[in-house]
MARRO-441002 format. One line per 2 residues: their letters; for each residue x, y, z of C-alpha. Coordinates in steps of 0.5 Angstrom, whole numbers. Layout:
N
a	X Y Z; ...
END
This chain:
87
ma	4 -43 -17; 11 -40 -16
yi	12 -33 -13; 18 -29 -13
tg	22 -30 -6; 28 -26 -2
lt	33 -28 3; 33 -24 10
ks	40 -21 12; 39 -28 16
kk	37 -32 11; 31 -33 13
ew	25 -33 6; 22 -29 4
tp	17 -27 0; 14 -19 -2
qf	7 -18 -1; 6 -12 -7
it	1 -6 -7; -7 -9 -11
si	-11 -3 -8; -13 1 -3
de	-22 1 0; -23 8 -2
ea	-29 8 2; -25 6 9
ci	-19 10 9; -20 17 12
gc	-14 21 10; -9 20 16
gr	-3 20 11; 0 16 16
cf	1 10 11; 5 17 5
kv	10 18 11; 11 11 11
ca	13 10 4; 20 13 3
hd	19 9 -4; 13 15 -7
vl	8 9 -9; 2 12 -6
nf	-1 19 -7; -7 24 -4
ee	-13 24 -8; -20 28 -6
ld	-26 27 -8; -32 32 -8
ed	-39 31 -5; -44 35 -4
ds	-41 41 -2; -35 37 2
ak	-28 34 1; -26 27 3
mf	-19 26 2; -16 18 1
mk	-9 15 -2; -10 12 -7
ve	-4 8 -11; 0 12 -17
np	6 9 -17; 4 2 -16
gn	11 0 -20; 16 2 -14
ci	13 -2 -8; 18 -6 -6
gc	13 -11 -2; 15 -9 5
qa	7 -8 7; 9 -1 12
cg	3 2 9; -1 -3 11
rt	2 -4 18; 1 3 19
cs	-6 4 17; -10 4 24
kk	-17 3 18; -15 -5 15
cf	-16 1 7; -10 -4 4
tf	-10 -11 -1; -4 -14 -2
ap	-1 -20 -5; 5 -24 -8
ve	8 -24 -15; 8 -30 -20
a	15 -32 -23
END
């Protein structure tokens, strides 16, 4: 299985890991991932449950993801799942 790879500035091979999903049960809606993503991949969603609302993140524009995993590194709840893209 071959994956799309790139090079870092120091010419080290790098395989981008693109966002595939967010665990809505674990997400606390803190927004750290939203703030760190510069490519408009994520957005907030509100879930109404018995007279209380819970905010969580959703993948709104998956095609904008560049595979940097910054969102996952900032997530204290480790809600994100990533995978490389097959060539």
